C-alpha positions in Angstrom: 2.1 -102.9 -0.7 4.8 -100.9 -1.9 6.5 -102.2 -5.2 8.5 -99.1 -6.3 12.1 -100.4 -7.5 15.1 -97.9 -6.6 18.2 -97.0 -8.8 20.3 -99.9 -7.1 17.4 -102.3 -7.5 17.5 -102.2 -11.4 20.0 -103.9 -13.4 20.9 -103.9 -17.3 18.8 -106.6 -18.9 16.2 -106.9 -16.6 12.8 -106.9 -17.9 9.0 -106.4 -17.0 5.6 -107.0 -18.5 2.8 -105.1 -17.5 -1.2 -106.5 -17.7 -3.0 -106.2 -20.9 -5.7 -104.4 -22.6 -7.8 -104.2 -25.3 -8.1 -100.9 -27.1 -12.0 -99.8 -27.5 -13.8 -97.2 -29.4 -14.3 -95.2 -26.4 -10.4 -94.9 -26.1 -9.8 -93.6 -29.8 -13.0 -91.2 -29.3 -11.6 -90.1 -26.2 -8.6 -89.3 -27.3 -9.7 -87.8 -30.4 -11.5 -85.1 -28.5 -8.6 -84.7 -26.2 -6.3 -84.1 -28.7 -8.2 -82.4 -31.3 -7.1 -85.1 -34.1 -10.3 -86.1 -36.1 -8.3 -87.0 -38.9 -10.7 -89.4 -41.0 -8.3 -92.8 -40.6 -9.1 -92.3 -36.8 -13.1 -91.3 -37.1 -14.6 -92.4 -40.5 -15.5 -95.5 -41.2 -16.6 -95.3 -44.8 -13.1 -93.5 -45.7 -10.9 -95.9 -43.6 -12.6 -98.8 -45.8 -10.5 -97.8 -48.6 -7.2 -97.6 -47.1 -4.3 -99.9 -46.8 -5.8 -101.7 -43.9 -9.5 -101.2 -44.6 -10.1 -100.2 -41.1 -9.4 -97.2 -38.7 -6.3 -96.9 -37.2 -5.6 -96.1 -33.5 -3.7 -92.7 -33.2 -0.1 -93.4 -33.1 0.5 -90.9 -30.2 -2.0 -92.5 -28.0 -0.2 -95.9 -28.5 2.5 -93.4 -26.8 0.2 -92.6 -23.8 -1.4 -96.2 -22.9 2.5 -97.4 -23.2 3.1 -94.3 -20.1 0.1 -95.5 -18.2 1.0 -99.1 -18.2 4.8 -98.2 -16.9 2.7 -96.5 -13.6 1.0 -99.5 -13.6 3.8 -101.8 -13.2 4.2 -100.3 -9.9 7.9 -100.6 -9.7 8.4 -96.4 -10.0 5.3 -95.8 -8.0 7.6 -94.0 -5.3 10.8 -93.6 -6.9 10.3 -91.8 -10.4 11.3 -88.0 -10.1 10.9 -87.5 -13.9 10.8 -88.8 -17.4 13.5 -87.3 -19.3 12.7 -88.0 -23.0 11.3 -90.3 -25.4 13.5 -91.5 -28.3 13.6 -93.3 -31.2 10.0 -94.0 -30.8 8.8 -96.3 -34.3 5.3 -97.3 -35.1 5.7 -101.0 -36.4 2.3 -101.9 -37.0 -0.7 -100.3 -36.7 -3.1 -100.7 -33.5 -6.9 -101.1 -34.7 -10.2 -101.0 -32.1 -10.0 -104.6 -30.6 -6.3 -105.1 -30.3 -4.9 -106.1 -27.0 -1.8 -104.4 -25.8 1.0 -104.8 -23.1 3.9 -103.2 -22.2 7.3 -104.9 -21.9 10.0 -102.7 -20.1 13.7 -103.5 -20.6 16.3 -101.8 -18.3 19.4 -101.0 -21.2 21.6 -98.7 -19.3 21.7 -97.4 -15.5 23.9 -94.7 -14.7 24.6 -93.4 -11.3 26.3 -90.3 -11.9 27.3 -87.7 -9.3 24.4 -86.7 -7.6 23.3 -88.7 -4.2 19.9 -88.8 -4.4 19.4 -89.9 -8.3 20.7 -91.8 -11.2 19.7 -92.2 -14.8 18.0 -94.8 -16.4 17.3 -96.0 -19.8 14.5 -98.2 -20.6 13.5 -99.8 -23.8 9.6 -99.4 -24.3 7.8 -102.0 -26.5 4.1 -102.2 -26.9 3.2 -105.6 -27.7 -0.2 -107.0 -29.6 -1.9 -110.2 -28.5 -0.1 -112.2 -31.4 3.0 -111.0 -29.4 4.1 -109.0 -32.3 5.7 -105.3 -31.0 3.9 -102.5 -32.5 5.3 -99.4 -31.2 8.8 -99.0 -29.7 11.4 -96.9 -28.2 13.8 -95.8 -25.2 13.1 -93.2 -22.8 15.3 -92.0 -20.2 14.1 -91.5 -16.5 15.4 -90.3 -13.2 14.7 -92.3 -10.4 15.6 -91.9 -6.5 18.6 -93.6 -5.1 17.8 -95.6 -1.8 18.1 -93.3 1.3 17.6 -90.3 -0.5 
């Protein structure tokens, strides 16, 4: 079943929440392999014991990647998204560690129809939220989205 929302379906202040997933050792290892980022804070348990948090931290960029994946998993932009235009003011509020369970809260901040008959611009607040309901990462993301009938 298609749950895609189009420009006209979105309202400023509207909010959506994704399903949750727990971050695993495998997630972090695969991201290290993909990114080439083998900083000891991510991959060396002995080194990490003596840091502020006492354990390895998940890559901040992995949080961004998980957030974008959770946007897709919502299904609301499945057939209507044209392009992500930006990620702005992204902040790393709290660390993500192995075993952290995250979900995404997406809130519509702006909707600008513009002059195009095919697409509009939507600005969204993205918040990665942990199992304690703490925001661990957040930022804004503009996207182009199809208008109905285009």
